[in-house]
Steps between C-alpha positions, in 0.01 A plus 500: 500500500608568856314786666699819455448619856639178652834503320797514733696815444835333444714593201322273253158613621602861467590442135170324441319791667686752286448306179127463563463866586697609195298269277177653626634852453605417145162357419315797647720732293424333168264714296563328166534138402311193616537326834312203641255637759527182705867573564415855606235376740731234643774750579256755640341235721837420658580866552145553635493844339124519519487474877810680625635848466864567416701295747840568347426819307482335159127495433489852366508568128744787537853437623811721509624569147831314481662735246390810690695812405349810656687746277389318187138496620508873577638570154229287338227682689648838413505414131147359522369826644714754313491343155262588221185346634487315831637146479240327715638154421839578651343653810283193554787260427731662754253552785319165479819295481665652810391418851390766746844557649657540157228745392578716804871495412411614149285784636781622729761479224269689263460776759876526555576512128225733382393686816146399404254261658457188287138448601401856411695481173317184398164639609559798273580270210219246550126503555206273568532149634871470417572804716319328788711188451823700503398691813422172677830344391716794606347560842675302776281204594425624851407846371270352238332288769465802728331706229269212403409455867429870540272496194322192634437657840353809336253276312291295742424241232874443452598503867323171562670339201824668391581616853473146634699368203798729552511470878466120498723392209818697570777353714564667839802698368306604187202608711714700739672681212163572340363652823815708548475646150125553550577727796779679310300566184164586656608640837262273686522158660326222311312407816363853530370488143343160565318639805387807307386326184351170624289378789386201701635156411672617181691763697604250768606243240715748306660627821583145604652422159703823508670380820652213304476272802427172322707227660747306286464126454722316749453157341292379795141406424273582793184305423343585837534872431358453151197328655459777757531774236244334275253471787561861601431618144178301488376624838588867455375499141160384619497794743597742223818624671819542299781557752586130522493463122737794461741366762515151349508615137778756554723334761506127425744373236361390165576129545310499828206684344469234231438247778260741672299529179485121470384463861243777453350315205505172692308644794267744323437308179591803290819656368640805671389721210139391549533574870624851423208562265251380761650691792619829350372754252615796293863609515577264788390203293699611194815562704486164679430315175800673341723403790371142502580472129854631557550255787373200306711550190672830429593426135141391427370820661715708264406284200131565568564874539686509169221309324242740641709799388503369143122472473279765348555737214794677664760318712566630851858617445548605862437145622706345219798725571485460876502120482728440201768738629478420872507121442741495204797434728315280750253243369358597161586155366279349770224746412527398134461134597190575708355718223533223242360239739198711603403658169628253240699768321843644564549843650723591206228418246240684705716811508563473125127491430389770745776761486533745217717805454851602596519317833423155354861398444601619848238290677576197283870531581424510874286187460793362301370201306220273391410201718439200279 
């Protein structure tokens, strides 16, 4: 079959593109019935879901609800809360099948109709893990990110991990909105909190990421610059200085950094992760390893975080919610592919086995379907 990325975008190619994309979406949405796995893998290989994030906004599991009726949804939620016994199923069904913009429209319409805050009303009616899911779903995405970032900065063990994750995986507009809400909600600039709560290389790395100054890919491959960057990383790493690493890791575009990593391995005989472990320690090492993982393959990074969150006797619901909700409209399908490839089991099955209680159906709905 002709490589998907080399198809000419004339009318016939467009229809082939659309048909292939729709076929993959249909397959990924099938939770019952049997489907040949070879066909799934063939389609996914042509879409390259495992290696790319959402290029056309269709790799999320949650899309706008086509039959959206805000008045009907408000009425359903009112009946679910005010009836005899809370109808958790209706609440989950409405909130997990509407995208973020639609959920905000529902919240505003609820306020106008009842003069009550939807989030507070649902918090009063729910408890435990399901309450946490509902809070996460009803907060605007940027506000949720801002509050997660604040919590991470107040916990030094999270700043080097969650802080780097949020600041490095959001688009420039998303990051700017997050930082604006951070200042509004906490009456302090994010940069000031970073300076107050962190130090040394971790502080400098987070400040650089908060600037959002990573260059966009122009389509031009500068192999000479990749060679120079790789040599600079090797030389400064041997001296134990991190300024050059921070500059290259936070300003160069991702495609360029992939070539830098290859050149680094060619010249040093070790992968960039091994170089980080040899040259840096403590929070600096953890932060740089996190960023390197995001740069190499963002969906794989999130797949590994989800797998880690599902280990142990009690799942880490904070991590599960942050990733499943924040990526549900971006690239959760890609994350599912990487999860299955890395761990030999689907994300859906893993959630089914690990999650118990009221929030189980909500998380499964966000994941959407089994991967055969």
